Structure formats: C-alpha cells, structure tokens
C-alpha positions in Angstrom: 80.2 81.1 118.5 78.8 80.5 115.2 81.4 80.9 112.2 80.7 84.1 110.1 81.3 83.3 106.5 79.5 85.9 104.6 80.1 89.8 103.2 77.1 91.1 102.4 75.5 88.7 99.1 79.0 86.9 99.2 80.0 83.9 101.0 83.7 83.6 102.1 86.0 80.8 103.1 89.6 81.9 102.9 91.2 85.1 104.0 93.6 86.5 101.8 94.6 89.8 103.8 94.1 91.8 106.1 95.1 95.5 106.4 94.0 98.8 108.4 91.7 99.5 105.4 90.2 96.5 104.7 90.1 92.6 104.2 90.6 90.2 101.2 88.8 87.0 101.0 87.8 84.7 98.1 84.6 83.8 98.0 81.1 83.0 95.8 77.7 84.4 95.1 74.6 82.5 95.3 73.7 83.6 92.0 76.8 82.0 90.5 78.2 79.5 93.0 81.0 78.2 90.7 83.1 81.6 89.7 85.4 82.3 92.1 85.3 85.7 93.8 87.7 88.0 95.1 85.7 89.6 98.3 86.9 92.8 99.5 85.4 94.6 102.8 85.7 97.6 104.5 86.7 97.6 108.3 84.7 100.7 108.9 80.9 101.4 108.4 79.9 104.4 106.7 77.2 107.3 107.2 76.2 110.1 105.4 78.3 111.8 102.8 81.1 108.9 102.8 78.2 106.2 102.1 76.8 108.1 99.4 79.8 108.7 97.6 80.7 105.0 97.9 77.1 104.1 96.4 77.5 106.2 93.7 80.9 104.9 92.8 79.1 101.2 93.2 76.5 102.4 90.9 79.2 103.4 88.3 80.6 100.0 88.1 77.8 98.1 88.0 76.7 100.1 85.7 79.9 98.9 83.0 78.9 98.2 79.9 80.0 93.9 80.0 83.7 93.9 78.5 85.5 90.9 77.8 88.4 92.4 79.2 87.0 93.7 82.1 86.7 91.3 85.5 83.1 91.4 85.8 81.4 92.4 89.2 79.7 90.1 91.0 78.3 92.5 93.7 79.2 95.4 95.2 77.0 97.3 98.2 76.7 97.4 101.8 76.9 94.7 104.4 73.9 94.5 106.8 75.9 96.6 109.5 77.0 99.1 106.6 80.4 98.4 105.6 81.1 98.9 102.0 82.3 95.8 100.2 82.9 94.6 96.5 83.3 91.1 94.9 85.2 90.7 91.6 85.3 87.7 89.0 88.9 85.8 89.7 91.2 83.6 88.1 94.0 81.5 89.1 96.5 83.3 87.0 97.9 86.7 85.9 99.5 88.3 83.0 102.4 88.4 85.6 102.6 84.7 86.0 102.4 84.1 82.0 105.2 86.4 81.3 107.1 84.6 83.8 106.4 81.2 82.6 106.7 81.8 78.9 108.8 85.3 78.5 108.4 88.3 77.0 106.1 88.6 74.0 105.9 88.7 70.2 105.3 92.4 68.9 101.8 91.3 67.2 100.8 89.7 70.6 101.6 92.8 72.8 99.8 95.1 69.8 96.9 93.0 70.6 96.9 93.3 73.9 97.4 96.9 73.8 94.5 97.4 71.7 92.1 95.2 74.0 93.5 96.6 77.2 93.1 100.2 76.3 89.6 99.4 74.9 88.3 98.3 78.4 90.3 101.3 80.2 88.3 103.7 77.6 85.4 101.9 79.1 86.4 102.4 82.3 87.6 105.7 82.0 84.1 106.7 79.8 81.7 105.8 83.4 83.7 108.2 85.0 86.1 105.5 87.0 89.8 105.7 87.3 91.9 102.1 87.8 94.9 103.7 89.3 96.7 100.7 89.6 97.3 98.8 86.0 100.0 96.6 86.1 100.6 92.8 85.0 99.4 91.2 88.4 95.9 93.2 88.2 95.3 91.6 84.4 94.2 88.0 85.1 94.4 85.4 82.2 90.9 83.7 81.6 89.4 81.1 79.7 90.7 81.1 76.4 93.7 82.9 77.5 91.3 86.1 77.6 93.1 89.4 79.7 90.9 91.0 82.0 91.8 93.9 83.9 90.3 93.6 87.7 91.6 95.6 91.2 88.8 98.0 90.9 89.0 98.7 94.7 92.5 100.1 94.5 91.0 103.8 94.2 87.6 102.8 95.2 86.0 105.0 98.1 86.5 103.4 101.5 88.5 100.6 100.2 91.3 102.5 98.7 94.5 102.6 100.8 97.6 104.0 99.3 100.2 102.1 97.4 103.9 102.8 97.7 105.8 104.3 94.4 105.9 101.2 92.1 107.6 101.1 88.2 104.1 101.8 87.3 103.1 104.6 89.2 102.7 108.3 86.7 105.5 110.8 87.3 102.8 113.4 88.4 101.9 110.6 90.8 105.2 109.8 92.7 105.1 112.7 95.0 101.9 111.7 96.7 102.5 108.1 96.3 105.6 108.9 98.6 103.8 110.7 100.9 101.6 107.6 101.5 98.4 109.1 99.5 96.1 107.9 97.0 96.3 109.5 93.7 95.3 108.6 90.3 93.9 110.1 86.8 93.1 109.0 83.7 96.7 109.9 82.2 98.1 107.9 85.0 96.3 104.8 84.0 97.6 105.4 79.8 101.2 105.9 81.5 100.8 102.2 83.5 98.8 100.8 80.8 102.3 101.7 78.1 104.7 100.6 81.1 102.8 96.9 81.1 102.9 97.1 77.1 106.6 98.3 77.5 107.7 95.3 79.9 105.8 92.6 78.1 107.5 93.6 75.0 111.1 94.3 75.7 111.3 92.1 79.1 112.4 95.3 81.0 111.2 98.5 82.4 111.6 101.2 79.7 113.5 103.5 82.1 115.6 101.0 84.5 119.2 99.9 83.2 119.6 97.6 86.6 118.3 97.3 89.8 119.7 100.0 91.6 117.7 102.9 90.3 115.1 104.4 92.7 111.6 103.9 91.0 110.6 107.0 92.6 113.0 109.5 91.0 111.2 111.7 88.3 114.4 112.0 86.3 114.6 108.3 85.2 110.8 108.8 84.0 112.4 111.9 81.7 114.9 109.9 79.6 113.8 109.0 76.4 112.1 105.5 76.1 114.8 103.3 73.9 113.7 101.0 70.7 113.5 97.5 71.7 116.2 95.4 69.7 114.2 93.2 67.1 111.2 95.0 67.4 109.4 97.4 65.1 110.3 100.8 66.1 106.9 102.5 65.5 105.2 100.0 68.1 108.1 101.3 70.8 107.5 105.0 69.4 103.8 104.6 70.2 104.1 102.7 73.9 106.8 106.0 74.4 104.7 108.7 73.6 102.1 107.2 76.2 105.0 107.1 78.5 105.5 110.9 78.2 106.9 112.7 81.5 104.1 115.0 80.7 100.5 113.8 81.0 99.0 116.3 78.7 101.4 114.6 76.0 100.1 111.2 76.5 97.4 110.1 74.2 93.8 109.1 75.9 93.4 105.3 76.4 90.9 105.4 73.3 93.6 107.4 71.4 96.6 104.8 72.2 93.9 102.1 71.1 93.7 103.8 67.7 97.2 104.0 67.3 98.2 100.6 68.2 95.5 99.3 65.9 96.4 101.5 62.8 100.3 99.9 63.3 101.6 97.9 60.8 104.7 96.1 62.1 105.9 95.1 58.6 108.3 98.2 59.5 111.8 99.3 60.0 112.9 97.2 63.4 115.3 98.4 65.6 119.0 96.2 65.3 119.9 93.1 67.3 117.7 90.4 68.7 114.8 90.6 70.8 115.4 89.4 74.3 112.8 86.6 75.0 112.9 86.7 79.1 111.8 88.6 81.6 114.1 90.9 84.0 114.7 89.7 87.2 112.6 91.5 89.9 110.3 92.9 87.6 107.7 90.3 87.9 109.3 88.8 91.4 106.4 86.7 93.2 106.2 85.3 96.4 104.4 81.9 97.0 101.1 82.7 99.3 98.9 80.7 100.9 95.6 81.5 102.0 94.0 80.9 105.5 90.4 79.3 105.9 87.9 81.3 107.6 87.0 79.4 110.6 85.9 82.2 113.3 83.6 85.1 113.1 86.5 87.4 114.7 88.2 87.2 110.9 85.2 89.9 109.5 85.9 91.8 112.7 87.6 95.5 112.6 91.1 95.5 112.2 92.8 96.7 115.8 97.1 96.7 115.3 98.5 95.8 118.3 100.9 98.5 118.2 101.7 101.4 115.5 103.0 100.5 112.4 106.4 101.0 111.5 107.5 101.7 108.0 105.0 101.4 105.1 102.6 98.2 104.9 101.2 99.0 101.7 98.1 97.2 100.6 100.4 94.7 97.9 99.7 92.0 100.0 96.5 92.5 99.4 97.0 93.4 95.6 99.3 90.4 95.1 97.6 87.0 95.7 97.9 85.5 92.3 100.0 82.4 93.5 97.6 81.8 96.6 96.1 79.2 94.8 93.2 82.0 93.5 94.9 85.1 91.5 92.7 87.7 93.0 93.6 91.1 93.2 96.8 91.9 91.9 100.8 91.9 91.7 103.5 92.4 93.6 105.1 96.4 92.6 108.6 96.8 92.5 109.7 93.4 93.9 108.5 94.4 97.5 107.5 91.1 99.9 104.3 90.3 100.7 102.3 88.5 103.5 101.6 84.9 103.4 99.1 83.2 105.0 99.7 79.5 106.1 97.0 77.1 105.5 98.2 73.7 106.4 101.2 73.7 109.0 99.8 74.9 112.1 103.2 76.2 113.7 103.5 78.2 110.8 99.9 79.2 110.4 100.1 80.6 114.2 102.9 82.6 113.2 101.7 83.8 109.3 98.4 84.2 110.2 98.5 87.9 110.9 100.7 90.7 109.9 101.2 91.7 113.4 101.6 88.3 114.7 104.4 87.9 112.5 106.0 91.3 113.1 105.9 90.8 116.5 107.7 87.2 116.1 110.5 88.9 114.1 110.9 91.6 116.6 112.2 88.9 119.2 114.5 88.1 117.0 116.2 91.7 116.1 118.6 93.1 118.7 117.8 96.5 117.0 116.1 97.9 114.0 112.5 97.8 112.7 110.7 95.6 110.3 109.7 97.1 106.9 107.8 93.8 105.3 107.3 90.7 106.0 106.1 87.4 104.4 106.2 83.5 104.7 106.9 80.8 102.1 106.2 77.5 101.7 105.1 77.1 105.3 108.3 76.6 106.9 109.9 80.0 106.4 109.7 83.6 107.3 111.7 86.8 105.6 111.6 90.6 106.5 113.4 93.4 104.8 114.7 95.2 108.4 115.6 98.7 108.4 118.9 98.8 110.9 120.4 102.0 112.5 124.0 103.0 111.9 123.8 102.9 108.1 127.2 103.9 106.2 129.8 106.0 108.3 127.8 105.0 111.6 124.7 107.3 110.6 121.6 106.7 108.9 120.0 103.6 108.3 120.9 100.1 106.5 118.4 97.7 104.7 118.8 94.2 105.6 117.1 91.4 104.4 116.7 88.4 106.7 115.2 85.1 106.6 114.2 82.3 109.4 113.2 78.5 109.6 109.8 78.0 111.6 110.6 74.9 114.3 107.6 74.5 116.4 107.2 77.7 118.3 110.6 79.0 117.3 112.4 81.1 114.2 115.7 79.8 113.6 117.8 82.5 111.4 118.8 81.0 108.0 122.9 81.3 107.6 123.2 78.8 104.9 122.4 79.5 101.3 123.5 75.7 100.4 120.9 74.4 102.5 118.8 72.4 100.1 115.4 72.7 101.5 115.4 76.5 101.1 112.4 77.6 99.0 113.3 79.4 95.4 111.5 82.5 96.9 113.8 82.9 99.9 116.8 81.9 98.1 115.9 84.9 95.5 115.2 87.2 98.3 118.1 86.5 100.1 120.4 86.8 96.7 122.2 83.4 97.6 124.1 82.7 94.2 
C-alpha cells in the first residue's frame, strides 16, 4: 500500500500524537519547505454548519496581521476528504525549555516579555479569536530568541479537545475543565499570561506553596498574590491585578501591555533575594520521540480498542517540545505525556500508540486502572495508576510505576539506585 504523507497542503513525516479528536504531525509546506511545521488534522470530516464554523475560524486565523510574537500559520483548511487541518510554524525550543535551562528571568526581561506577548494576544483577540491555553510550552523560542505564541488549535472548532485543570486555567474556567469541557475567554487568556509572567519572574506559581495543593481549588486562586523578594513591587502589583479571581477586574490584554510599558523598574523592591531557579514540577517535561510516518493508516481516523479510562487530555498533543521539534505546547501541572519511540523496535511497538501502551501496562497490573502513561529513552515506560482501596480501604489511591522494556517484556523498576534509569523516570518515581 502506498504511504500517505500529505495532509492538505502539508507534507508530513512524523506522527507526534494521536487522540480521539485529532492527530499531530511534524511537516512542511511546498511554498516554504525549509520551515518546520506542526500539522494538526481532525479525524472527523465535517459538513454543514460545522464546516462553516471551522472555515470562519480559519479565515480569522489567516487574516491575522503578521506579528513577530505570533507563530505564522503555514496552512489551514480542509483535506480532500473534508477533514479540518492546521499547519503552524514550530521551533525546537520553548519558553519552558528556556526557563528550565536558565532559571527565572530578571524583572526587565519579564516586563519586555509581558509587553511583547500581551501585544500579540491583543492582535489575536481583536481578530475575534481566543487562545485558551497560554503557558510556557506554547511559547516558542525562535531565531534571535524572539518568543512566539503558538498552539492555536487548542480551542479551534473541530480540532479542540478539553484540557484538564492546569496552573494556568483561570478560576472561572476550572469547573468546565474538571467536567471535561472546552472553556476559554479573553479574560482567561490574560490570567494565563499573567501566570506565565509570574512564574518566569519568581520561579514558582503565584498561589502554590508546595506540591500538595489542588490546582483545581478556586480558594487558592482567591489568595493575594505575594510580592517576590528582590523584585519591584509595582511589577508584581500589575501582574497580580491580571490574576484577579474576578475576570471583570482584570485588564484586557491591551490594558496589560500599556501598564507594563509605563512601569518604572527603579522603584521599591520587596525585601530579600530573588530566587533564580524554577520550582520543581512547575515546568516538568518528558523526553519525547516521534514516530516516522510509514503507513497510510497513520492518517486514518482514530478507533480506540477499548473505552477510555480516566482523563486522556491533549497534554500529549500540546507538549511535544523535546521530541526533536517543539511544536504545540507544554505539559501542564506535571502530568505525564505519551512518548513515541523512533529508533528502538521493541520500544516502538509498545510506545507508538497510547492504546497499545496502556494494554501492555494493564497486563502488569493485578488491579487498578491506568490514568496516564508515557515512555522514556526508548527503554522505559511509566504510568500513573489508580488503585482501589485507598486510605481506610475505601476510595482509591494513586500510584506511580515504571517498567524497563526488555524485548517483548516489561520488567518493573524497583531499584532507584539503578544507574541506567533516565532522569525523567527517577524524577517521576521521586528517587532521592
């Protein structure tokens, strides 16, 4: 059978993710074959009103004025068989990578970042579009370290899938996120952007004191935003206003840009020394490997082998930064991601499809259900498992497990002192 390697106007070569809504590939377009793209294609063909809604959205996206801080749209439309697709420019690094490698940013740099991105979001909003998932991994690091917002498909008609609650989810959208619904608004974009700025500035989230808080708890978001030691208090006050739990009290993206532009960073600083690192878990990433597209079935509609268990959000889709191509986003809240092995045949057979991976993990479990699973370094798989029982014998308990891939077998990892363990697995298992 001849391989299918095209999606609309794009030529694709690597499958990065596949879920019930869409598949995500890396690829190029003939008009600019040297520019790497992230290509998202829906599994469903659309007709009637759904087709018109998508085409209207696509028209708004292609009508955006060119902006240095918005990732360019390479192509958008319908494939020959009527499936919506979107191809957007990509890079190999994101803001998440930058923060992890270099630590928290200086105040002047964060203000410049805020001015640039709020201006980009303003252009996006004026076109009648809502992003819905602004976070460090959705901000690409381009040539000359210019930062560009991407991942336009997160709230796109037909291509959108609900995301679970994340540290960047606005309080008014938490209930919808918990219920598995897509929810977004201009005020929610401002909240997410302000969270990014605070995290870049202070190395941690504004309302989290440890890793034990429930990120979906609206009471956390109601707490006052603290000043950051060694940072101008006026800067954190501006960011804090954009983090108001009441969306009506937040500035617009344009208003936030103006406030940041007018700031004089020579004012009063909060006492203490500015933390230069990034909090563990805030930007936790997994090493991802894509799979080369070699069969036309890679572009076939998604048909799960069994009913889904637990949430399988499109975190896998929006966090492919270290897959060799940082494409549609970042991980949220430290959740695990699907990984696709490209070089190890044994790993590829296990890791190339989420259902296959979960099925192999199921074989290792006497009881419990897989909430999330991923692969690392071609030789290891890991999963978060919900086991019955819990405290006092009722309810449930969450457990993290990992296995080494040995041929066709999975051998559970029980020794944290194993020198062969990848850093991602050691961190996942909380190895000291």
